[in-house]
SEROPA-727024 format. One record per residue: residue number from 1; chain; x, y, z of N, C-alpha, C, O, CB in turn. Coordinates in pm, whole numbers, plus 32768, in hexadecimal, padded with zeros to 4 digits. Each point is the difference from the previous one (the first is absolute). Glycine has a CB too. Layout:
N
ATOM  seq  mol  n.c1  n.c2  n.c3  ca.c1  ca.c2  ca.c3  c.c1  c.c2  c.c3  o.c1  o.c2  o.c3  cb.c1  cb.c2  cb.c3
ATOM  NUM    A     X     Y     Z      X      Y      Z     X     Y     Z     X     Y     Z      X      Y      Z
...
// end
This chain:
196
ATOM  seq  mol  n.c1  n.c2  n.c3  ca.c1  ca.c2  ca.c3  c.c1  c.c2  c.c3  o.c1  o.c2  o.c3  cb.c1  cb.c2  cb.c3
ATOM    1    A  CE27  8F39  96A4   7FD5   7F76   8019  7FE3  7FC2  7F78  7FBA  803A  7FAD   7FE5   7FFF   813A
ATOM    2    A  8097  7F4F  7F04   7FE8   7FB6   7F84  7F7A  7FBA  800D  7FF3  7FA0  804D   8107   8040   7F87
ATOM    3    A  7EA4  804E  7FE2   7F7A   7FC7   800D  7FF1  7F7C  7FB6  7F9A  7FBE  8011   8010   8129   8006
ATOM    4    A  80B6  7EF1  7F97   7FF7   7F7F   7FBC  8023  7F90  805E  7FCA  7F92  7FF2   806E   80DB   7F35
ATOM    5    A  801D  7FA9  8136   8028   7F99   805D  7FAF  8002  807F  7FF0  7F98  8040   80F1   8074   7F61
ATOM    6    A  7EED  8064  8083   7FB3   8009   807C  7F6F  801D  7FDD  7FE3  804D  7FA4   80E7   8004   80DC
ATOM    7    A  7EDD  7F70  7FC8   7F73   8010   7FE9  7FD0  808A  802E  8033  8038  8061   7FAF   7ED0   7FB8
ATOM    8    A  7FBC  812B  7FA2   7FC1   807F   8027  7F95  7FE3  8068  7FB6  7F9E  7FF6   8079   80C8   7F26
ATOM    9    A  7FC9  7FEF  8146   7F9A   7FF3   8068  7F94  8069  7FEA  8018  8068  7FC2   8092   7F3D   80E1
ATOM   10    A  7EE0  803E  7F8F   7F92   8060   7FF6  801C  807A  8059  8051  7FFB  805D   7F0C   7F4A   7F73
ATOM   11    A  8060  8125  8010   800C   807A   8051  7FC0  7FE6  8086  7F94  7FC5  8009   806A   80D0   7F2B
ATOM   12    A  8045  7F96  8132   7FCD   7FE8   8087  7F87  805A  8019  7FF9  806E  7FC9   80ED   7F52   8088
ATOM   13    A  7EBC  8012  8001   7F8B   8053   801D  8027  8077  8058  8068  8000  8041   7F03   7F35   7FAC
ATOM   14    A  803D  8132  8013   8019   8078   804F  7FF2  7FE0  8093  7FA9  7FB3  8028   8006   80DF   7F1D
ATOM   15    A  80A6  7FAB  810A   7FFA   7FEC   8090  7FD2  8082  8042  8026  806D  7FD5   8092   7EE5   8021
ATOM   16    A  7EFA  80A1  806F   7FD2   8074   804C  806C  8024  8065  8029  7FAB  804F   7EE2   8015   7F92
ATOM   17    A  8124  80C1  801E   8067   802D   805D  7FC0  8060  8063  7FB8  805B  7FDA   80FF   7F88   7F78
ATOM   18    A  7F64  8008  812A   7FCC   8059   8067  8054  8080  8002  807B  7FFA  7FFA   7F32   7F40   808F
ATOM   19    A  800F  813B  7F7F   804C   807D   8002  8042  8010  8089  7FD1  7FCB  8065   7F92   809F   7EF3
ATOM   20    A  810D  7FE1  80A7   8049   8011   807C  7FBB  8065  805D  8013  7FF9  807A   80C1   7FD0   7F0B
ATOM   21    A  7EDA  8097  8043   7FB3   8060   8051  7F6E  7FD6  8001  7FCA  7FD7  7F9A   80D8   80E5   802E
ATOM   22    A  7F20  7F50  80AA   7F70   7FE5   8001  7FB6  806E  7FB4  8035  806F  7FF3   7FE0   7F17   80EB
ATOM   23    A  7F75  8060  7EF0   7FB3   805F   7FAE  7FDC  807E  8050  7FFA  806D  7FC7   7FAA   7ED3   7FB5
ATOM   24    A  8045  80B1  8105   7FD7   8074   804F  806E  8067  800D  7FE4  8076  8012   7F81   7EF8   806B
ATOM   25    A  811A  8069  7F7A   8070   805E   8008  8000  805A  7F84  8019  8078  8009   806D   7EE3   8080
ATOM   26    A  7F5E  8068  7F03   7FFC   804E   7F83  7F8F  8067  8006  8014  8073  7FDA   804A   7EC9   7FA5
ATOM   27    A  7F2C  809D  80B1   7F8F   805A   8008  8018  806E  806A  7FD7  8073  7FEE   7F91   7ED1   7FC9
ATOM   28    A  80D8  8097  80B4   8022   8062   8067  8060  806B  7FC8  7FEF  8077  801A   7FF0   7ED8   8099
ATOM   29    A  8085  8085  7F02   8060   805D   7FC3  7FBC  805E  7F9D  801D  8077  7FFE   8096   7EDF   801F
ATOM   30    A  7EF2  8074  7F90   7FB7   8055   7FA1  7FA5  8063  804A  7FF4  8073  7FD7   8014   7ED3   7F7D
ATOM   31    A  7FB9  808D  8118   7FA9   8058   804D  804F  8072  8041  7FD4  8073  7FFE   7F94   7ECD   802C
ATOM   32    A  810D  809E  8010   8054   8069   803C  8032  8063  7F99  8006  8078  801A   803E   7EE6   8095
ATOM   33    A  7FE0  8070  7EDB   802D   8058   7F94  7F8F  805D  7FD6  8018  8076  7FE8   808A   7EDA   7FC9
ATOM   34    A  7EE3  807C  8044   7F8C   8053   7FDD  7FE5  806A  8069  7FE4  8073  7FDE   7FBC   7ECC   7FA6
ATOM   35    A  8067  809B  80FC   7FEB   8061   806B  806B  806D  8000  7FE2  8075  8014   7FB0   7ED8   8074
ATOM   36    A  80E9  808B  7F60   806E   805F   7FFA  7FEB  8063  7F8D  8016  8078  8010   8086   7EDC   8054
ATOM   37    A  7F3B  807A  7F2A   7FE7   8055   7F8C  7F8B  805F  801C  8008  8077  7FE0   8050   7ED4   7F87
ATOM   38    A  7F3C  8082  80D3   7F8C   8055   8020  8026  806A  8067  7FD7  8073  7FF3   7F8D   7ECD   7FDB
ATOM   39    A  80EB  809B  8098   802C   8060   8064  8057  806C  7FC3  7FF4  8075  8024   8000   7ED9   8088
ATOM   40    A  8065  808D  7EF9   8056   8062   7FBD  7FAE  8061  7FAD  801A  8079  8002   809E   7EDF   7FF9
ATOM   41    A  7EE5  8075  7FBB   7FAC   8058   7FAF  7FAC  805C  8058  7FEF  8076  7FE1   8009   7EDC   7F6B
ATOM   42    A  7FD3  8079  8121   7FB1   8051   805C  8055  8071  803B  7FD2  8072  8009   7F9F   7EC4   802B
ATOM   43    A  8108  80AB  7FF4   8059   8067   8035  801F  8069  7F96  7FFB  8078  801C   8069   7EE0   8082
ATOM   44    A  7FBB  807C  7EE9   802A   805B   7F95  7F91  8061  7FDA  801A  8077  7FEB   8080   7ED9   7FC1
ATOM   45    A  7EEC  807E  804A   7F94   8056   7FCF  7FAE  8043  806E  7FBA  8061  7FE4   803D   7F0B   7F58
ATOM   46    A  800F  8063  8141   7FAA   8038   8067  804F  8044  806F  7FE7  8075  801F   7F73   7EDA   7FAD
ATOM   47    A  8104  806B  8070   8041   8031   8079  8080  804F  7FE8  802E  8046  805A   7F70   7EFA   8017
ATOM   48    A  809C  80B6  7F1A   807F   8043   7FE6  7FEC  8097  7FFC  7F9E  8031  7FC8   80B3   7F07   7FB7
ATOM   49    A  800B  8111  80BC   7FFD   8092   7FFC  802D  802C  7F75  8075  7FF4  7FDB   7FB9   801F   811F
ATOM   50    A  7F74  8020  7EBC   801F   802D   7F79  8036  808F  8006  7FCD  8052  804C   7F80   7F17   7F51
ATOM   51    A  8118  80B5  8015   8031   808A   7FFF  7F95  805B  7FC2  7FC1  7FDE  7F9C   8130   7FD3   8054
ATOM   52    A  7EFD  80C3  804D   7F9C   805E   7FD0  8031  8046  7F82  8075  8024  7FF5   7F38   7FFC   80F6
ATOM   53    A  7FF7  7FF2  7EB8   8023   804C   7F89  800C  8094  8026  7FDC  8027  806F   7FAE   7F31   7EFA
ATOM   54    A  80A8  80F7  803C   8012   808F   801C  7F79  8043  801A  7FF6  8057  8056   80D9   7FAB   7F1A
ATOM   55    A  7ECA  7FD5  8046   7F7C   803B   8013  7FC6  7FD9  8088  7FBF  8052  8041   801C   7FA8   7EC7
ATOM   56    A  803D  7F89  8123   7FCF   7FD5   8083  804B  8048  8070  7FC3  8026  8065   8001   7EFA   7F3A
ATOM   57    A  80BD  80F4  8050   804D   804A   8064  7FCF  8090  8008  7FF7  803A  806D   80D0   7F32   7F6A
ATOM   58    A  7F1A  80CD  7FB7   7FD0   8089   7FFD  7F76  8009  8041  7FE3  8063  8044   80A1   7FC8   7EEA
ATOM   59    A  7F27  7F70  80BF   7F7B   8001   803C  8008  7FF3  8098  7FA4  802A  8046   7FFF   7F72   7EE8
ATOM   60    A  80C9  802B  8105   8010   7FEF   8091  802A  8083  8045  7FF6  800B  807A   8048   7F06   7F5D
ATOM   61    A  7FF1  814F  7FDD   802C   807F   803B  7F88  804C  8038  7F91  7FF3  7FCD   8131   8017   7F93
ATOM   62    A  7F54  8047  8108   7F95   8058   802F  7FDB  8065  7F92  8053  801D  7FAA   7FFD   7FC9   8147
ATOM   63    A  7F35  8050  7F12   7FD3   8059   7F94  805D  8076  7FE7  8017  8025  7F8D   7F03   7F98   80AB
ATOM   64    A  811C  807E  8032   8057   8075   7FEF  807E  7FDB  7FB2  8024  8043  7F9F   7F85   801D   8138
ATOM   65    A  809A  7F35  7F53   807B   7FD6   7FBC  7FE3  7FD1  7F72  804F  8019  7FA5   8014   7FA6   8139
ATOM   66    A  7F2D  7FFD  7F0E   7FDC   7FD1   7F79  7FE7  8076  7FA3  8029  7FFE  7F8C   7F73   7F31   80D7
ATOM   67    A  8022  8139  7FD0   7FE6   8077   7FAE  8083  8042  7FD7  8011  8026  7F8C   7F12   7FFC   80E8
ATOM   68    A  8139  7FED  7FEC   8082   803E   7FDF  804E  7FAA  7F9C  803F  8034  7FA5   7FC7   8038   8140
ATOM   69    A  7FF4  7F11  7F2D   8045   7FA5   7FA3  7FC6  800B  7F73  804B  8006  7F9F   7FE4   7F5D   8120
ATOM   70    A  7F4C  80A1  7F37   7FC1   800B   7F7D  801C  8088  7FC0  800E  8009  7F86   7F3F   7F59   80C6
ATOM   71    A  80BB  8106  8005   8021   8084   7FC8  8090  8002  7FCC  801B  803E  7F99   7F42   802D   8106
ATOM   72    A  80FE  7F52  7FA6   808A   7FF7   7FCF  8004  7FB1  7F7D  8047  8025  7FA2   8011   7FE7   814A
ATOM   73    A  7F5C  7F89  7F0F   7FFB   7FAF   7F84  7FC4  8053  7F8E  802D  7FF6  7F8D   7FBB   7F36   80FC
ATOM   74    A  7FB3  8125  7F96   7FC4   8056   7F99  8065  8069  7FD2  8003  8023  7F8A   7F19   7FB8   80DA
ATOM   75    A  8135  8057  7FF8   8066   8062   7FDC  8064  7FC5  7F9C  802F  8045  7FA6   7FB7   8028   813C
ATOM   76    A  803A  7F13  7F2F   8061   7FBF   7FA8  7FC1  7FC3  7F83  8045  7FC3  7FAE   8043   800D   811B
ATOM   77    A  7EF5  8040  7F27   7FBD   7FC6   7F8B  801F  8054  7F83  803A  806C  8009   7F0E   7F38   808A
ATOM   78    A  8091  8028  7EFC   801C   8042   7F80  7F84  8042  7FC5  7FFE  8020  7F89   80B7   7F3A   804F
ATOM   79    A  7EE4  80BA  8079   7F84   803B   7FCC  8017  808B  7FC9  7FCD  8022  7F95   7FB2   7F57   810F
ATOM   80    A  80CD  80D9  7FA5   8014   808A   7FD3  805A  8006  7F85  7FEF  8057  7FAB   7FF4   7FF7   8140
ATOM   81    A  807C  7F57  7F0C   8058   7FFD   7F8B  7FB1  7FD9  7F84  8019  8033  7F92   80AB   7F91   80FF
ATOM   82    A  7EDD  7FE2  7F82   7FB0   7FCE   7F8F  7F7F  804F  7FEB  7FA8  7FD6  7FB5   80B8   7F48   8075
ATOM   83    A  7F93  8154  8018   7F8A   8057   7FF7  7F7F  7FB7  8023  7F99  8016  7FC0   80DD   806C   7F91
ATOM   84    A  7F8E  7F29  8113   7F88   7FBA   802E  7FD0  8042  8081  8005  7FC6  806C   8048   7F5F   7F29
ATOM   85    A  7F85  8157  805C   7FD7   804E   8074  7F83  7FC7  8041  7FF1  8004  807A   8074   80C4   7F1D
ATOM   86    A  7F40  7F03  8018   7F85   7FC8   8037  801F  7F8B  805E  7FCA  7FF9  806E   7FB8   804D   7EC3
ATOM   87    A  80D4  7F61  80A3   8026   7F8D   8054  804B  8030  807D  7FEC  7FCB  806D   8021   7FA1   7EC5
ATOM   88    A  8048  80F6  80BD   804D   8037   8070  7FA3  8039  806C  800C  7FDF  8075   80B3   8055   7EEE
ATOM   89    A  7EE4  8021  8073   7FA6   803D   8061  7F9B  7F9C  8038  7FD5  800E  8072   8047   80CB   7F17
ATOM   90    A  7FBF  7EC4  8028   7FA7   7F97   8033  8042  7FB6  8072  7FC2  7FE8  8068   7FD4   8001   7EB7
ATOM   91    A  80E8  7FF1  80CF   8048   7FBB   806A  801A  805C  8077  7FF6  7FD6  8074   8075   7F96   7EDF
ATOM   92    A  7FB6  8110  8092   801C   8060   806B  7F87  8011  805B  800B  7FF6  807A   8098   8081   7EF0
ATOM   93    A  7EEA  7FA2  805A   7F88   8012   8052  7FD3  7F7B  803E  7FC9  7FFF  806E   7FF2   80C3   7EFF
ATOM   94    A  805C  7ED0  804E   7FDD   7F7D   8039  8051  7FE2  807D  7FCC  7FC9  8061   7FF9   7FE7   7EBB
ATOM   95    A  80BA  8074  80E2   8057   7FE9   8074  7FCF  8051  8078  7FF1  7FCA  806E   80D2   800A   7EF9
ATOM   96    A  7F24  80AD  8084   7FD9   8055   8071  7F73  7FDC  802F  7FE4  8006  8078   80AF   80B3   7F32
ATOM   97    A  7F15  7F22  7FFD   7F78   7FDA   8028  8002  7F7C  804E  7FBA  7FF2  8065   7FE8   8085   7ED1
ATOM   98    A  80AC  7F29  809B   800B   7F81   804A  8039  8017  808B  7FD3  7FC4  8062   804D   7FC0   7EC5
ATOM   99    A  8044  80D2  80E0   803A   801F   8082  7F98  803D  805E  7FF4  7FD7  8073   80EC   804B   7F1F
ATOM  100    A  7ED5  8040  803B   7F9C   8041   8055  7F93  7F9E  8029  7FCE  8007  8071   8060   80D2   7F1C
ATOM  101    A  7FAF  7ECD  801A   7F98   7F9D   8022  8030  7FA2  806F  7FB5  7FE1  805C   7FF4   802B   7EB8
ATOM  102    A  80D3  7FC8  80E3   8033   7FA0   8063  8029  8042  8083  7FE6  7FCB  806C   8067   7FA7   7ED7
ATOM  103    A  7FF3  8101  80B5   8039   803D   8078  7F9E  805D  8047  7FF7  7FFF  807B   80E9   7FF2   7F1A
ATOM  104    A  7ED7  805E  801F   7FA5   8063   803B  7F73  7FC5  800E  7FAD  8037  8049   80DD   8084   7F53
ATOM  105    A  7F5B  7ED7  801F   7F80   7FB8   8007  7F8C  8053  7FCA  7F98  800D  8040   80C0   7F78   8085
ATOM  106    A  7FBD  80B2  7EC3   7F91   8041   7FB9  7FF5  7FBC  7F78  8060  7FC7  7FCE   7FC2   8118   80AB
ATOM  107    A  7F68  7F27  7F4D   7FEE   7FC2   7F7D  8033  805F  7F95  7FB6  8053  7FCB   7F80   7F2A   8088
ATOM  108    A  814A  8077  7F90   8041   805E   7FA5  8002  7FCD  7F70  8001  8051  7FA3   808A   7FFD   811C
ATOM  109    A  7F76  7F30  7F2D   800D   7FCA   7F79  7F85  801D  7FAA  800D  8019  7F88   8088   7F34   80D4
ATOM  110    A  7EF5  80AE  7FE1   7F87   8016   7FB0  7FC8  808D  800F  7F91  801B  7FD3   803E   7EF3   8045
ATOM  111    A  807B  814B  8026   7FD3   808A   8012  8033  8057  7F8F  806A  7FE8  7FC7   7F93   7FF8   8132
ATOM  112    A  7FB4  8085  7EE8   8030   8064   7FA1  8063  805C  8047  8012  7FF7  8079   7F13   7FFF   7F03
ATOM  113    A  8119  8061  8039   8062   805B   803A  7FC0  8056  806D  8037  800C  806E   8046   7FF7   7EB8
ATOM  114    A  7F11  8039  80BC   7FC1   8058   8063  7FCE  7FB1  8079  800B  8030  8071   7FB1   806C   7ED7
ATOM  115    A  800F  7EEC  80A4   7FD4   7FAE   8071  8076  7FDB  805A  7FF5  8003  807B   7F4F   7FA2   7EF9
ATOM  116    A  812C  8037  804F   8076   7FDB   804D  8032  8076  8053  8020  7FF0  8076   801D   7F67   7EDA
ATOM  117    A  7FC8  811D  8074   802E   8076   804A  7F9E  8024  8070  802A  802A  806C   8048   802A   7EC4
ATOM  118    A  7F0C  7F9C  80B6   7F9E   801A   8069  8012  7FA1  8075  7FF7  8029  8074   7F68   802A   7EDF
ATOM  119    A  80BC  7F2E  8090   8016   7F9D   806B  807C  8022  8052  8001  7FF4  807A   7F90   7F5D   7EF8
ATOM  120    A  80D8  80DA  8049   807A   8026   8048  7FE8  807B  8058  8033  8007  8070   8058   7F9A   7ED5
ATOM  121    A  7F28  80BF  8088   7FE2   8078   8050  7FAA  7FDC  8079  8013  8038  806C   7FFB   8056   7EC4
ATOM  122    A  7F94  7F16  80BE   7FAE   7FD4   8071  8055  7FBC  806B  7FED  8016  8077   7F4F   7FCF   7EEE
ATOM  123    A  8121  7FC8  806F   805A   7FBF   8060  8057  8066  8049  8018  7FF5  8078   7FEA   7F3E   7EF8
ATOM  124    A  802B  8130  8044   8053   8068   803D  7FAF  8052  8064  8030  801F  806E   805C   7FEB   7EC2
ATOM  125    A  7EFA  8019  80AA   7FAA   8050   8059  7FD8  7FB3  807D  7FEE  803B  806B   7FBD   8040   7ECD
ATOM  126    A  8047  7F00  80BC   7FDA   7FB0   8075  8077  7FE0  805A  7FEE  7FCB  806D   7F58   7FD3   7F0C
ATOM  127    A  8134  8081  805A   8077   7FEB   8052  803F  7F77  7FEF  805C  7FDE  8049   7F43   80C0   8056
ATOM  128    A  8030  7F14  7F02   8039   7F79   7FEA  8078  8003  7FA2  8044  7F9B  7FEE   7EDA   8006   8037
ATOM  129    A  80FB  80D3  7F9F   806F   800E   7FA3  8032  8090  8008  7FB0  805E  7FFC   7FF5   7EED   7F6A
ATOM  130    A  80DC  80C5  80A4   803A   8086   8008  8042  801F  7F7A  806A  7FCA  7FDF   7FBB   8022   811C
ATOM  131    A  7F9A  806B  7EB8   8036   802C   7F7F  7FF0  8097  7FF5  7F9F  8039  8031   802A   7EE8   7F65
ATOM  132    A  8097  811C  802A   7FFA   8090   7FEA  7FAC  801E  7F84  7FEE  7FA9  7FAA   80F4   8075   80C4
ATOM  133    A  7EEC  805C  7F8A   7FB1   8029   7F8B  8054  7FFA  7F82  7FD0  7FD9  7F95   7FA4   80BB   80FC
ATOM  134    A  810B  7F93  7F7B   8058   8000   7F8B  8012  7F72  7FC8  8004  7FEE  7F86   8074   80DB   80D7
ATOM  135    A  7F91  7ED4  7FFA   800E   7F74   7FD4  7F84  7FD5  7FB3  800A  7FBF  7F98   808A   800F   812D
ATOM  136    A  7EF7  8056  7F6F   7F84   7FDC   7FBB  7FF5  8048  7F79  7FCF  7FC6  7F9F   7FC2   8014   813F
ATOM  137    A  809B  80A3  7F1B   7FFC   8049   7F81  805E  7FC0  7F99  7FDD  7FF3  7F8B   7FEB   80E2   80F1
ATOM  138    A  80AF  7F03  7FB1   805D   7FBB   7FA5  7FC3  7F7E  7FCE  8008  7FE0  7F89   80BC   8086   80F1
ATOM  139    A  7F00  7F50  7FE2   7FC4   7F80   7FDA  7F8D  8016  7F9D  7FF1  7FB5  7FA0   804F   7FEA   8140
ATOM  140    A  7F70  80C8  7F38   7F93   801F   7FA4  8036  8022  7F75  7FCB  7FD3  7F9B   7FAB   807F   8127
ATOM  141    A  80F3  7FFD  7F39   803B   8027   7F80  8035  7F85  7FB6  7FED  7FF4  7F87   8050   80EE   80D8
ATOM  142    A  8004  7EC4  7FE9   8037   7F86   7FC1  7F8F  7FA9  7FCB  8007  7FCD  7F90   80C1   803A   8109
ATOM  143    A  7ECF  7FE7  7FB7   7F90   7FAD   7FD4  7FB9  803D  7F87  7FD5  7FB8  7FA7   800F   7FF7   8144
ATOM  144    A  800F  80D5  7F13   7FC1   8042   7F8D  8056  7FF3  7F83  7FCC  7FEA  7F93   7FC4   80B8   8109
ATOM  145    A  80F4  7F6A  7F73   805A   7FEA   7F8F  7FF4  7F71  7FCE  7FFC  7FE7  7F87   80A3   80C7   80D3
ATOM  146    A  7F5A  7EF4  8002   7FF2   7F73   7FD9  7F7D  7FE9  7FB8  7FFB  7FB4  7F9F   8091   8008   8124
ATOM  147    A  7F09  8083  7F6B   7F7F   7FF1   7FBC  8007  8038  7F72  7FCA  7FC4  7FA3   7FBF   804B   813A
ATOM  148    A  80B9  8063  7F13   800D   803B   7F7A  8052  7FA4  7FA5  7FDF  7FF0  7F8B   8011   80F6   80D9
ATOM  149    A  8079  7EE0  7FD1   8055   7FA8   7FAF  7FB4  7F81  7FDB  8006  7FD1  7F8E   80C8   808A   80E3
ATOM  150    A  7EEA  7F6D  7FF0   7FBD   7F80   7FE7  7F83  800F  7FA9  7FE5  7FAA  7FAD   8073   8007   812D
ATOM  151    A  7F5C  80BB  7F39   7F7F   8009   7FBD  7FFA  8068  7F91  7FAC  7FF4  7FA7   7FF1   7FC3   812C
ATOM  152    A  80B7  80AD  7F30   7FFB   8068   7F99  807A  7FFD  7FA6  8013  805A  7FAE   7F67   8032   80ED
ATOM  153    A  80D9  7F0E  7F73   8079   7FEC   7FAE  805D  8078  8006  8040  8023  7F9D   7F3C   7F4A   7FCD
ATOM  154    A  808C  80D2  810A   805D   806D   8016  808D  7FC6  8009  8011  7F8C  8026   7F3E   80FF   8051
ATOM  155    A  8114  7FC4  7F68   808A   7FD1   8003  8056  8067  8049  802C  8061  7FC3   7FB4   7F1E   7F65
ATOM  156    A  8038  806C  815A   8052   8060   804B  8094  7FF1  7FDD  8028  7FA2  7FBA   7F30   805C   8101
ATOM  157    A  80F7  805C  7F76   8090   7FF9   7FEE  8038  7F8B  8051  7FC6  7FD9  8065   8046   8121   7F74
ATOM  158    A  8064  7ECF  7FFB   8040   7F91   8046  802A  802C  808C  7FF3  7FB5  8060   805D   7FEA   7EC4
ATOM  159    A  7FE4  80DD  80E6   802A   8032   8082  7F89  800A  8060  800D  7FE5  8077   80AF   8099   7F1B
ATOM  160    A  7ED0  7FA9  8038   7F89   800B   8053  7FD5  7F76  8032  7FD6  7FF2  8074   7FE3   80DB   7F0C
ATOM  161    A  8050  7ECE  802B   7FDC   7F78   8028  805E  7FCD  806D  7FD5  7FC1  8060   7FCF   8013   7EBA
ATOM  162    A  80DE  8049  80D6   805F   7FD7   8067  7FE9  804A  8083  800C  7FC7  806C   809B   8005   7EE1
ATOM  163    A  7F37  80B5  80A9   7FE2   804F   8076  7F83  7FCA  8046  7FFB  7FF9  807B   806F   80D1   7F1A
ATOM  164    A  7F32  7F10  801D   7F85   7FC8   8039  801F  7F7E  804C  7FC7  7FE8  806B   7FB2   8080   7EDB
ATOM  165    A  80DE  7F46  8083   8024   7F83   8044  8046  801C  8085  7FE2  7FC0  8065   8032   7FCD   7EBD
ATOM  166    A  8048  80D3  80DE   8046   8020   807C  7FA1  8041  8065  800E  7FEA  8079   80C8   8033   7F07
ATOM  167    A  7EC9  8033  8051   7F9F   803B   805B  7FA4  7F95  803B  7FDA  8007  8075   8030   80D0   7F08
ATOM  168    A  7FD1  7EC6  8031   7FAE   7F91   8033  804D  7FB5  806C  7FC6  7FD6  8065   7FC4   8014   7EBC
ATOM  169    A  80F8  8005  80CB   8052   7FBF   8067  7FFE  8052  8081  7FF6  7FC7  806D   809E   7FD5   7EE0
ATOM  170    A  7F74  80E7  80A9   7FFA   8056   8076  7F76  7FF9  8042  7FF4  8002  807B   80B8   8097   7F1E
ATOM  171    A  7EEC  7F5F  8015   7F77   7FF6   8036  7FF0  7F7D  804B  7FC2  7FFE  806B   7FE5   808F   7ED9
ATOM  172    A  8090  7F07  8087   7FF9   7F7E   8045  804A  800A  8085  7FCE  7FCF  8066   8026   7FB6   7EBD
ATOM  173    A  807F  80B8  80DE   804D   800F   807C  7FB4  8056  8067  7FF8  7FDC  8075   80DD   800E   7F07
ATOM  174    A  7EF2  8087  8056   7FB8   8058   805C  7F81  7FBD  8034  7FDC  8011  8074   807F   80B4   7F12
ATOM  175    A  7F63  7EEF  8025   7F88   7FB8   802C  8025  7F98  8069  7FB8  7FEE  8062   7FDD   8037   7EBE
ATOM  176    A  80D9  7F96  80CA   802D   7F9A   8060  8022  8041  8086  7FDD  7FCB  806A   807C   7FA8   7ED9
ATOM  177    A  7FE9  80FE  80B7   8024   8047   807B  7F84  803C  8044  7FFE  8011  807A   80E3   8022   7F24
ATOM  178    A  7EB9  7FEC  8012   7F87   803F   8036  7F9E  7F9F  803F  7F9E  802B  803D   8080   8082   7F19
ATOM  179    A  7FF9  7ED1  809B   7FA6   7F9E   803C  801C  7FF2  8095  8073  8008  802A   7F80   7F7E   7EFC
ATOM  180    A  7FA5  8065  8129   8018   7FEC   808F  8044  7F78  8017  7FF7  7FA6  7FAD   7F3F   80EA   808D
ATOM  181    A  810E  7F65  8039   8044   7F83   8022  7F99  7F91  8013  7F97  8017  803D   8126   8069   8030
ATOM  182    A  7F5E  7F07  7F60   7F9F   7F93   8012  7FFB  7FD0  8091  8064  8005  8048   7FC3   7FB6   7ECA
ATOM  183    A  7F64  8017  8116   7FF0   7FCB   8088  803B  7F74  8005  8021  7FC4  7F9A   7F0F   80C7   808B
ATOM  184    A  80DC  7F40  8056   8037   7F79   8010  7FA7  7F99  7FBC  8031  7F9E  7FC8   8039   80A7   8110
ATOM  185    A  7F14  7FD0  7F2F   7FA1   7FA4   7FC1  8014  7FFD  7F68  8000  7F95  7FC2   7F5B   8096   80F7
ATOM  186    A  80B6  804A  7F0B   8018   8008   7F70  8084  7FBD  7FDB  8008  7FBD  7F99   7F74   8118   805D
ATOM  187    A  80EB  7F3C  805D   8080   7FC0   7FE5  7FF3  7F68  8006  803B  7FB9  7FAE   803C   810E   80B0
ATOM  188    A  7F3C  7F06  8003   7FEA   7F6F   8008  7FB4  7FCD  7F87  801F  7F94  7FCD   7FE1   807C   812B
ATOM  189    A  7F9D  803B  7EDA   7FB5   7FD8   7F89  805B  7FFE  7F85  7FF6  7FA6  7FAD   7F38   80BC   80B6
ATOM  190    A  812C  8000  7F93   805C   8002   7F8F  805E  7F89  8004  801E  7FC5  7F98   7FD5   8134   8064
ATOM  191    A  803D  7EE2  807B   8058   7F8B   800D  7FB8  7F81  7FD9  8038  7FAB  7FBB   8044   80C7   80FC
ATOM  192    A  7F06  7F7F  7F75   7FB2   7F8A   7FDA  7FEC  7FFA  7F6A  8009  7F95  7FC3   7F84   8071   811A
ATOM  193    A  8057  806E  7EE6   7FED   8006   7F6F  8080  7FD8  7FB6  7FFB  7FB4  7F9F   7F58   8102   8081
ATOM  194    A  811E  7F7D  800E   8081   7FDD   7FBF  801E  7F6C  800E  8033  7FC2  7FA4   8022   8124   808B
ATOM  195    A  7F8A  7EE1  8045   8019   7F72   8015  7FAB  7FAC  7FA2  802E  7F9A  7FCC   8009   8094   8124
ATOM  196    A  7F4E  7FFD  7EF9   7FA9   7FB5   7FA3  8036  800F  7F73  7FC7  7FCA  7FA2   7F70   8059   80F2
// end
């Protein structure tokens, strides 16, 4: 435009334009988006079935199966290769003591070797557990070897340590077989516990 021939006009004032959507539609959309986001976060962190870690899956196993699983894991460990007999026997006795505490219902974790054997003999004598004398003697020998390794820094042969692990596995199996069958009430209690 040639401004020398045509006059310049002032800038026009601002005009108010009505929006095509009412304000409540915009607020409704933001509210729905917020609710959707909150619902998604609530589902993700609260209601979603999270996959169980290996440790959680292992904790869900019954005591007998968990003890056998831990003994297999101990068998494949490198403690004996690295001459860590103390750690090996600590885990070995911890596995069998935890099993006895959970399955046989005696306080095995805080008992000394002689106290634990006395409790097992009392259970056997009362008829609540069927174990042979030879099994108890083997268990006593293993626990005494473990005490020597843990407290007196004794160092048994690798073959003896492997034999002790396999004997502990047999003791766990015999103890499991020696327990009386659970009653229906006990089975219902176990189901309720697993559900929780």
